[in-house]
C-alpha positions as a Markdown table, in Angstrom:
| # | Residue | x | y | z |
|---|---|---|---|---|
| 1 | Met | 2.3 | -2.5 | 33.4 |
| 2 | Thr | -1.2 | -3.0 | 34.7 |
| 3 | Arg | -3.1 | -3.8 | 31.5 |
| 4 | Glu | -3.2 | -7.3 | 30.2 |
| 5 | Ser | -1.8 | -7.7 | 26.7 |
| 6 | Asp | -4.0 | -8.5 | 23.8 |
| 7 | Pro | -2.6 | -10.0 | 20.5 |
| 8 | Thr | -4.3 | -7.3 | 18.5 |
| 9 | Gly | -2.6 | -4.5 | 20.5 |
| 10 | Leu | -5.6 | -3.2 | 22.4 |
| 11 | His | -3.5 | -2.7 | 25.4 |
| 12 | Arg | -1.5 | 0.0 | 23.5 |
| 13 | Val | -4.6 | 2.0 | 22.6 |
| 14 | Leu | -5.0 | 5.2 | 24.7 |
| 15 | Asp | -8.5 | 6.2 | 23.3 |
| 16 | Arg | -11.5 | 5.7 | 25.5 |
| 17 | Pro | -13.6 | 3.8 | 24.7 |
| 18 | Val | -11.0 | 1.4 | 23.4 |
| 19 | Val | -10.9 | 0.8 | 19.6 |
| 20 | Leu | -8.6 | -1.3 | 17.4 |
| 21 | Pro | -5.1 | 0.2 | 17.1 |
| 22 | Gln | -5.6 | 1.2 | 13.4 |
| 23 | Ala | -8.7 | 3.3 | 14.4 |
| 24 | Ala | -7.1 | 4.8 | 17.4 |
| 25 | Gln | -6.2 | 8.5 | 17.7 |
| 26 | Gln | -3.2 | 7.7 | 19.9 |
| 27 | Leu | -1.1 | 4.7 | 20.8 |
| 28 | Asp | 1.1 | 4.0 | 23.9 |
| 29 | Thr | 4.7 | 4.0 | 22.6 |
| 30 | Arg | 6.6 | 3.0 | 25.8 |
| 31 | Arg | 9.8 | 1.0 | 25.2 |
| 32 | Glu | 8.9 | -1.7 | 27.7 |
| 33 | Leu | 7.3 | -4.8 | 26.2 |
| 34 | Trp | 4.3 | -6.8 | 27.1 |
| 35 | Pro | 5.2 | -10.5 | 27.0 |
| 36 | Asp | 3.9 | -11.2 | 23.5 |
| 37 | Glu | 5.5 | -8.1 | 21.8 |
| 38 | Val | 8.6 | -7.5 | 19.8 |
| 39 | Arg | 10.6 | -4.2 | 19.6 |
| 40 | Ile | 12.3 | -3.2 | 16.3 |
| 41 | Arg | 15.1 | -0.8 | 15.9 |
| 42 | Val | 13.9 | 1.1 | 12.9 |
| 43 | Glu | 16.3 | 2.0 | 10.0 |
| 44 | Arg | 13.8 | 3.0 | 7.2 |
| 45 | Leu | 10.2 | 3.8 | 6.7 |
| 46 | Asn | 8.3 | 3.3 | 3.5 |
| 47 | Leu | 5.4 | 5.8 | 3.3 |
| 48 | Asp | 2.2 | 4.7 | 1.6 |
| 49 | Ala | 2.1 | 6.2 | -1.9 |
| 50 | Ala | -1.3 | 7.9 | -1.4 |
| 51 | Ser | -0.1 | 9.4 | 1.9 |
| 52 | Phe | 3.1 | 10.7 | 0.4 |
| 53 | Arg | 1.4 | 12.2 | -2.6 |
| 54 | Gln | -1.0 | 14.0 | -0.4 |
| 55 | Leu | 1.8 | 15.4 | 1.7 |
| 56 | Glu | 3.6 | 16.4 | -1.4 |
| 57 | Arg | 0.6 | 18.2 | -2.8 |
| 58 | Thr | -0.1 | 20.0 | 0.4 |
| 59 | His | 3.5 | 21.3 | 0.7 |
| 60 | Thr | 4.1 | 22.3 | -2.8 |
| 61 | Val | 4.3 | 26.1 | -3.4 |
| 62 | Asp | 4.6 | 27.6 | -6.9 |
| 63 | Gly | 5.6 | 24.2 | -8.3 |
| 64 | Cys | 8.3 | 23.7 | -5.7 |
| 65 | Val | 8.1 | 20.8 | -3.2 |
| 66 | Asp | 9.0 | 21.9 | 0.4 |
| 67 | Gly | 10.8 | 18.8 | 1.7 |
| 68 | Asp | 11.4 | 20.4 | 5.1 |
| 69 | Ala | 7.7 | 21.0 | 5.5 |
| 70 | Ile | 6.9 | 17.3 | 4.6 |
| 71 | Arg | 9.5 | 16.1 | 7.1 |
| 72 | Arg | 8.0 | 18.3 | 9.8 |
| 73 | Ala | 4.5 | 17.0 | 9.0 |
| 74 | Val | 5.6 | 13.4 | 9.3 |
| 75 | Leu | 7.4 | 14.1 | 12.6 |
| 76 | Asp | 4.3 | 15.9 | 13.9 |
| 77 | Ile | 2.0 | 13.0 | 13.0 |
| 78 | Val | 4.2 | 10.4 | 14.7 |
| 79 | Ala | 4.7 | 12.5 | 17.8 |
| 80 | Thr | 1.0 | 13.3 | 18.2 |
| 81 | Arg | -0.4 | 9.9 | 17.4 |
| 82 | Gly | 2.3 | 7.5 | 18.4 |
| 83 | Lys | 2.1 | 6.0 | 14.9 |
| 84 | Met | 2.4 | 7.1 | 11.3 |
| 85 | Gln | -1.1 | 7.6 | 10.0 |
| 86 | Asn | -1.8 | 10.4 | 7.6 |
| 87 | Pro | -5.0 | 12.2 | 8.9 |
| 88 | Glu | -6.1 | 13.0 | 5.3 |
| 89 | Thr | -5.6 | 9.6 | 3.6 |
| 90 | Gly | -5.8 | 7.4 | 6.7 |
| 91 | Ser | -2.9 | 5.4 | 5.4 |
| 92 | Gly | 0.7 | 4.9 | 6.7 |
| 93 | Gly | 3.2 | 2.5 | 5.1 |
| 94 | Met | 5.6 | 0.0 | 6.6 |
| 95 | Leu | 9.2 | -0.2 | 7.9 |
| 96 | Val | 12.4 | -2.1 | 8.0 |
| 97 | Gly | 14.7 | -2.6 | 11.0 |
| 98 | Thr | 16.4 | -5.0 | 13.3 |
| 99 | Val | 14.8 | -7.0 | 16.1 |
| 100 | Glu | 16.3 | -5.7 | 19.4 |
| 101 | Glu | 14.0 | -7.4 | 22.0 |
| 102 | Val | 11.5 | -10.3 | 21.9 |
| 103 | Gly | 9.0 | -10.9 | 24.6 |
| 104 | Pro | 9.0 | -14.4 | 26.0 |
| 105 | Asp | 5.5 | -15.1 | 24.7 |
| 106 | Ser | 5.8 | -13.7 | 21.2 |
| 107 | Pro | 4.4 | -16.0 | 18.6 |
| 108 | Leu | 6.1 | -14.3 | 15.6 |
| 109 | Gly | 9.2 | -16.6 | 15.5 |
| 110 | Leu | 11.6 | -13.6 | 15.4 |
| 111 | Ala | 15.0 | -13.5 | 17.1 |
| 112 | Val | 17.2 | -10.6 | 18.3 |
| 113 | Gly | 19.3 | -9.5 | 15.4 |
| 114 | Asp | 16.9 | -10.5 | 12.7 |
| 115 | Arg | 16.7 | -7.8 | 10.0 |
| 116 | Val | 13.0 | -7.6 | 9.1 |
| 117 | Thr | 10.3 | -5.7 | 7.3 |
| 118 | Thr | 6.9 | -5.3 | 8.8 |
| 119 | Leu | 3.9 | -6.6 | 6.8 |
| 120 | Val | 1.4 | -4.6 | 8.9 |
| 121 | Ser | 0.6 | -1.0 | 8.4 |
| 122 | Leu | 2.3 | 1.9 | 10.2 |
| 123 | Thr | -1.2 | 3.0 | 11.0 |
| 124 | Leu | -1.4 | 0.5 | 13.8 |
| 125 | Thr | 2.3 | 0.2 | 14.8 |
| 126 | Pro | 3.5 | 2.1 | 17.8 |
| 127 | Leu | 6.4 | 4.2 | 16.5 |
| 128 | Val | 8.9 | 6.6 | 18.0 |
| 129 | Ile | 11.4 | 8.6 | 15.9 |
| 130 | Glu | 14.6 | 9.6 | 17.7 |
| 131 | Asp | 16.7 | 11.3 | 15.0 |
| 132 | Gly | 14.3 | 13.9 | 13.8 |
| 133 | Leu | 14.5 | 12.3 | 10.3 |
| 134 | Ala | 17.7 | 14.2 | 9.8 |
| 135 | Ala | 18.8 | 12.0 | 6.9 |
| 136 | Trp | 15.6 | 12.5 | 4.9 |
| 137 | Asp | 15.1 | 15.3 | 2.5 |
| 138 | Gly | 11.3 | 14.9 | 2.5 |
| 139 | Arg | 11.2 | 14.2 | -1.3 |
| 140 | Gly | 10.8 | 10.4 | -1.5 |
| 141 | Glu | 8.6 | 7.7 | 0.0 |
| 142 | Gln | 11.5 | 5.9 | 1.6 |
| 143 | Val | 12.6 | 7.6 | 4.8 |
| 144 | Pro | 15.9 | 6.9 | 6.6 |
| 145 | Cys | 15.0 | 6.8 | 10.2 |
| 146 | Asp | 16.4 | 6.0 | 13.7 |
| 147 | Gly | 13.9 | 5.0 | 16.3 |
| 148 | Tyr | 11.9 | 2.0 | 17.5 |
| 149 | Ala | 8.6 | 0.3 | 16.7 |
| 150 | Val | 6.6 | -2.3 | 18.5 |
| 151 | Leu | 4.9 | -5.4 | 17.0 |
| 152 | Phe | 1.9 | -7.2 | 18.6 |
| 153 | Gly | 1.2 | -10.9 | 18.9 |
| 154 | Arg | -0.9 | -10.8 | 15.7 |
| 155 | Ser | 1.5 | -8.5 | 13.7 |
| 156 | Ile | 3.3 | -9.9 | 10.7 |
| 157 | Ala | 6.9 | -9.5 | 9.8 |
| 158 | Ala | 9.3 | -11.1 | 7.3 |
| 159 | Val | 13.1 | -11.5 | 7.5 |
| 160 | Ile | 14.7 | -9.6 | 4.6 |
| 161 | Pro | 16.2 | -11.8 | 2.0 |
| 162 | Asp | 20.0 | -11.8 | 1.6 |
| 163 | Asp | 20.0 | -11.6 | -2.1 |
| 164 | Leu | 18.2 | -8.3 | -2.6 |
| 165 | Pro | 19.1 | -4.7 | -1.5 |
| 166 | Val | 17.1 | -3.5 | 1.5 |
| 167 | Pro | 15.4 | -0.5 | -0.4 |
| 168 | Leu | 14.3 | -2.9 | -3.1 |
| 169 | Ser | 12.9 | -5.5 | -0.6 |
| 170 | Leu | 11.1 | -2.8 | 1.3 |
| 171 | Ser | 9.5 | -1.5 | -1.9 |
| 172 | Val | 8.3 | -5.0 | -2.9 |
| 173 | Met | 7.0 | -5.9 | 0.5 |
| 174 | Asp | 5.1 | -2.7 | 0.8 |
| 175 | Val | 2.7 | -3.8 | -1.9 |
| 176 | Cys | 3.0 | -7.6 | -1.7 |
| 177 | Gly | -0.7 | -8.1 | -1.0 |
| 178 | Ala | -1.7 | -6.9 | -4.5 |
| 179 | Pro | -0.1 | -9.6 | -6.6 |
| 180 | Ala | -1.2 | -12.4 | -4.2 |
| 181 | Leu | -4.8 | -11.4 | -4.3 |
| 182 | Thr | -4.7 | -10.8 | -8.1 |
| 183 | Ala | -3.3 | -14.3 | -8.6 |
| 184 | Arg | -6.1 | -15.7 | -6.3 |
| 185 | Val | -8.8 | -14.0 | -8.3 |
| 186 | Val | -7.4 | -14.9 | -11.7 |
| 187 | Gly | -7.0 | -18.5 | -10.5 |
| 188 | Glu | -10.6 | -18.7 | -9.6 |
| 189 | Tyr | -11.6 | -17.8 | -13.1 |
| 190 | Val | -9.1 | -20.4 | -14.5 |
| 191 | Ala | -10.4 | -23.1 | -12.2 |
| 192 | Ala | -13.9 | -22.4 | -13.4 |
| 193 | Gly | -12.7 | -23.0 | -17.0 |
| 194 | Arg | -12.4 | -19.4 | -18.3 |
| 195 | Ala | -9.1 | -17.6 | -18.6 |
| 196 | Pro | -9.9 | -14.0 | -17.9 |
| 197 | Val | -8.9 | -10.7 | -19.5 |
| 198 | Val | -7.1 | -8.7 | -16.8 |
| 199 | Ala | -6.7 | -4.9 | -16.8 |
| 200 | Val | -4.4 | -3.3 | -14.3 |
| 201 | Val | -4.9 | 0.4 | -13.8 |
| 202 | Gly | -1.5 | 1.8 | -12.8 |
| 203 | Gly | 0.3 | -1.0 | -14.5 |
| 204 | Ala | 3.7 | 0.6 | -14.5 |
| 205 | Gly | 3.7 | 1.2 | -10.7 |
| 206 | Lys | 4.9 | -1.0 | -7.9 |
| 207 | Ser | 1.7 | -2.9 | -7.1 |
| 208 | Gly | 0.6 | -2.7 | -10.8 |
| 209 | Ser | 3.7 | -4.3 | -12.3 |
| 210 | Leu | 3.6 | -7.1 | -9.8 |
| 211 | Ser | -0.1 | -7.6 | -10.4 |
| 212 | Leu | 0.4 | -7.9 | -14.1 |
| 213 | Ala | 3.1 | -10.5 | -13.6 |
| 214 | Ala | 0.9 | -12.4 | -11.2 |
| 215 | Ala | -2.0 | -12.3 | -13.6 |
| 216 | Thr | 0.1 | -13.8 | -16.4 |
| 217 | Asp | 1.5 | -16.5 | -14.1 |
| 218 | Ala | -1.9 | -17.4 | -12.9 |
| 219 | Gly | -3.2 | -18.0 | -16.4 |
| 220 | Ala | -4.8 | -14.8 | -17.7 |
| 221 | Ala | -5.8 | -14.9 | -21.3 |
| 222 | Arg | -4.8 | -11.3 | -21.9 |
| 223 | Thr | -3.3 | -8.6 | -19.8 |
| 224 | Ile | -3.9 | -4.9 | -20.3 |
| 225 | Gly | -1.7 | -2.3 | -18.4 |
| 226 | Val | -3.3 | 1.1 | -18.2 |
| 227 | Val | -1.0 | 4.1 | -17.6 |
| 228 | Pro | -1.6 | 7.9 | -17.6 |
| 229 | His | 0.9 | 9.1 | -20.2 |
| 230 | Gln | 3.4 | 8.1 | -22.8 |
| 231 | Gly | 6.4 | 8.0 | -20.5 |
| 232 | Glu | 4.8 | 5.4 | -18.3 |
| 233 | Ala | 3.6 | 3.5 | -21.4 |
| 234 | Asp | 7.2 | 3.3 | -22.7 |
| 235 | Leu | 8.4 | 2.0 | -19.3 |
| 236 | Leu | 5.7 | -0.7 | -19.2 |
| 237 | Thr | 6.2 | -1.7 | -22.9 |
| 238 | Gly | 9.9 | -2.0 | -22.3 |
| 239 | Ala | 9.3 | -4.2 | -19.2 |
| 240 | Gly | 7.2 | -6.6 | -21.3 |
| 241 | Leu | 4.7 | -7.3 | -18.6 |
| 242 | Ala | 1.4 | -6.6 | -20.4 |
| 243 | Asp | 0.0 | -7.9 | -23.7 |
| 244 | Glu | -1.4 | -4.4 | -24.4 |
| 245 | Val | -0.5 | -1.0 | -22.9 |
| 246 | Ala | -3.3 | 1.6 | -22.9 |
| 247 | Ile | -3.0 | 5.3 | -22.0 |
| 248 | Ala | -5.9 | 6.9 | -20.2 |
| 249 | Asp | -6.6 | 9.2 | -17.2 |
| 250 | Ala | -8.1 | 6.8 | -14.7 |
| 251 | Arg | -10.2 | 9.6 | -13.3 |
| 252 | Asp | -12.0 | 10.0 | -16.6 |
| 253 | Pro | -14.5 | 7.1 | -16.6 |
| 254 | Val | -15.3 | 7.2 | -20.3 |
| 255 | Ala | -11.7 | 7.5 | -21.3 |
| 256 | Leu | -10.7 | 4.5 | -19.1 |
| 257 | Arg | -13.5 | 2.4 | -20.4 |
| 258 | Asp | -12.7 | 3.2 | -24.1 |
| 259 | Ala | -9.0 | 2.6 | -23.6 |
| 260 | Val | -9.5 | -0.8 | -22.1 |
| 261 | Gln | -12.0 | -1.8 | -24.7 |
| 262 | Lys | -9.7 | -0.8 | -27.5 |
| 263 | Ala | -6.9 | -2.8 | -25.9 |
| 264 | Gly | -9.0 | -6.0 | -25.9 |
| 265 | Gly | -11.5 | -5.5 | -23.1 |
| 266 | Ser | -13.9 | -5.2 | -21.4 |
| 267 | Ala | -11.9 | -6.7 | -18.6 |
| 268 | Asp | -13.1 | -9.8 | -16.6 |
| 269 | Val | -10.8 | -8.6 | -13.8 |
| 270 | Thr | -9.9 | -5.0 | -13.2 |
| 271 | Val | -7.2 | -4.3 | -10.6 |
| 272 | Val | -6.9 | -0.6 | -9.5 |
| 273 | Cys | -3.4 | 0.3 | -8.2 |
| 274 | Val | -3.3 | 4.0 | -8.7 |
| 275 | Asp | -2.8 | 6.4 | -5.8 |
| 276 | Val | -5.2 | 9.2 | -6.8 |
| 277 | Pro | -8.9 | 9.6 | -5.9 |
| 278 | Gly | -11.7 | 9.5 | -8.4 |
| 279 | Cys | -10.9 | 6.2 | -10.3 |
| 280 | Glu | -13.9 | 4.2 | -9.1 |
| 281 | Gly | -16.4 | 4.9 | -11.9 |
| 282 | Gly | -13.9 | 4.2 | -14.7 |
| 283 | Ala | -12.9 | 0.9 | -13.1 |
| 284 | Val | -16.5 | -0.2 | -13.0 |
| 285 | Leu | -17.2 | 0.9 | -16.6 |
| 286 | Ala | -14.0 | -0.9 | -17.8 |
| 287 | Thr | -15.2 | -4.2 | -16.3 |
| 288 | Ala | -17.5 | -6.7 | -18.0 |
| 289 | Glu | -20.8 | -7.7 | -16.6 |
| 290 | Gly | -20.2 | -10.4 | -14.0 |
| 291 | Gly | -16.6 | -9.3 | -13.7 |
| 292 | Thr | -14.5 | -8.4 | -10.7 |
| 293 | Val | -12.9 | -5.1 | -9.6 |
| 294 | Val | -10.1 | -5.3 | -7.1 |
| 295 | Phe | -9.3 | -2.0 | -5.3 |
| 296 | Phe | -5.8 | -1.7 | -3.9 |
| 297 | Ser | -5.4 | 2.1 | -3.7 |
| 298 | Met | -5.8 | 3.8 | -0.3 |
| 299 | Ala | -7.2 | 6.7 | -2.3 |
| 300 | Thr | -10.3 | 4.7 | -3.2 |
| 301 | Ser | -13.7 | 5.9 | -1.9 |
| 302 | Phe | -15.5 | 2.7 | -1.3 |
| 303 | Ser | -18.8 | 4.5 | -1.0 |
| 304 | Ala | -18.2 | 6.1 | -4.4 |
| 305 | Ala | -17.4 | 2.6 | -5.8 |
| 306 | Ala | -20.5 | 1.0 | -4.4 |
| 307 | Leu | -22.9 | 3.8 | -5.3 |
| 308 | Gly | -21.3 | 4.3 | -8.7 |
| 309 | Ala | -21.8 | 0.7 | -9.6 |
| 310 | Glu | -25.4 | 0.8 | -8.4 |
| 311 | Gly | -26.0 | 4.0 | -10.4 |
| 312 | Leu | -24.6 | 2.3 | -13.5 |
| 313 | Ala | -26.6 | -0.9 | -12.9 |
| 314 | Ala | -23.3 | -2.7 | -13.2 |
| 315 | Asp | -23.3 | -6.3 | -12.1 |
| 316 | Val | -19.7 | -6.5 | -10.8 |
| 317 | Arg | -18.1 | -8.0 | -7.8 |
| 318 | Met | -15.9 | -5.5 | -5.9 |
| 319 | Leu | -13.1 | -6.6 | -3.6 |
| 320 | Val | -11.1 | -4.5 | -1.2 |
| 321 | Gly | -7.4 | -5.5 | -1.2 |
| 322 | Asn | -6.6 | -5.6 | 2.5 |
| 323 | Gly | -2.9 | -6.2 | 2.0 |
| 324 | Tyr | -2.7 | -9.6 | 3.5 |
| 325 | Val | -2.9 | -13.0 | 1.8 |
| 326 | Pro | -1.1 | -16.0 | 3.3 |
| 327 | Gly | 2.4 | -16.3 | 1.8 |
| 328 | His | 2.2 | -12.9 | 0.1 |
| 329 | Ala | 5.7 | -11.7 | 0.9 |
| 330 | Ala | 7.5 | -14.8 | -0.5 |
| 331 | Tyr | 5.2 | -14.8 | -3.5 |
| 332 | Ala | 6.0 | -11.2 | -4.4 |
| 333 | Met | 9.7 | -11.8 | -4.0 |
| 334 | Asp | 9.5 | -14.7 | -6.3 |
| 335 | Leu | 7.8 | -12.6 | -8.9 |
| 336 | Leu | 10.5 | -10.0 | -8.6 |
| 337 | Arg | 13.2 | -12.6 | -9.1 |
| 338 | Ser | 11.4 | -14.4 | -12.0 |
| 339 | His | 10.3 | -11.4 | -14.0 |
| 340 | Asp | 13.1 | -9.1 | -15.2 |
| 341 | Gly | 10.7 | -6.5 | -16.2 |
| 342 | Val | 9.3 | -6.2 | -12.7 |
| 343 | Arg | 12.7 | -5.7 | -11.2 |
| 344 | Arg | 13.7 | -3.1 | -13.8 |
| 345 | Leu | 10.6 | -1.1 | -13.1 |
| 346 | Phe | 11.2 | -1.2 | -9.3 |
| 347 | Glu | 14.9 | -0.3 | -9.7 |
| 348 | Ser | 14.1 | 2.6 | -12.0 |
| 349 | Arg | 11.7 | 4.1 | -9.5 |
| 350 | Leu | 14.2 | 3.7 | -6.7 |
| 351 | Asp | 16.9 | 5.4 | -8.8 |
| 352 | Gly | 14.5 | 8.1 | -9.7 |
C-alpha cells in the first residue's frame, strides 16, 4: 500500500480528482487493511427504502415484481462501484456482520468477533459480495449476504444488542437518526417554553413511528401521524403512537395541508419520513409560520423544498436529517423497548 490512510476513507477513492467516498464513482475494495480500518464479514444488508422502491418500480412488469432482476441490479451496482449506491436515488442502506480484522490504529473500539451494524451509509462503504446474493429473492429490503465490507477511522458502528433479533435491530438502526433529531428539535421548542404540535408524514413507517414516539417523549403538545390510506391508519391507530391519525397523499400539497389542519395543525414541527418524491410542497404548507420542517427521506428534492418555500412566501426553517446524532442508536433502541406500539409496527413490517 503506497497511499497514506485518511480517516474519512479518501485513500479508498479511485476517482481522479479525489472526492469523498460517498461522492465517488468507484472505491478500492481490497481486503488488506490500512492501519486505522476494520473489516466486517457481512451477513445482511438493509437497503435504503427509497432505493429499494426505485428498484422495485423499475423491475415490475405487468404488476409482477421481478426479484431476479432486482438481485442482478444490486450485484451490478456493487461490482461496478465497489459500494451499494443506487445511481437513481443516490442512497444505499447499511449492513450487519461480524468483525473479522481490526487495524492496529483503528479508533472505533471494536474487537474481532463483535457482531455489529454499521451506522454509516453503504454509499461510502467499500463492499464485496461473494455469494451472488443466492439467499435473497429480491423482494425485500433486508438482503442475506456473504461478503466483506471495510470501515474507516471516522466510520460508525454499534454492537448489536443481545436482547433483540438481528433483523429487528438492523431495521431500527437503519433509521435511528430520525427519532434523535426529532427529539432534539422538539426539545428546543419545549426549552423555549412552547410545547409544539408535531406532524410526522409517514407516521406508520419505520422512521415515522420512532419519530412519533420521540416527539411524545420530548414533550410535544400534540402528535399527528399522516398516512396514505386506511390500512396504514389502522396500523398506526392500533399502535397508539399518535394523538391523531390523518389520511392524505403526501404528494398532494393541499390535501396534506388540509389533513394536518383538520387533525389539529398547522404543525410547529413537520417531520417527513416517506420514501416517495414530490412531498416537499405539502410539508411546507402543513407547517405553521416560523415552524420547522425536517426532511428524512432520501427521495426529497432539496431544491424543490427551498424553491417551493420561497414561492409560497413560507417562513419555515428546513432541516436535512443527515442520519447522525450522537447517541442515536442507543436512543432508538430505548424507544423500541419502551413503546410497545413501535415494536409491533416494526415486527409487522418484518413479518410482511
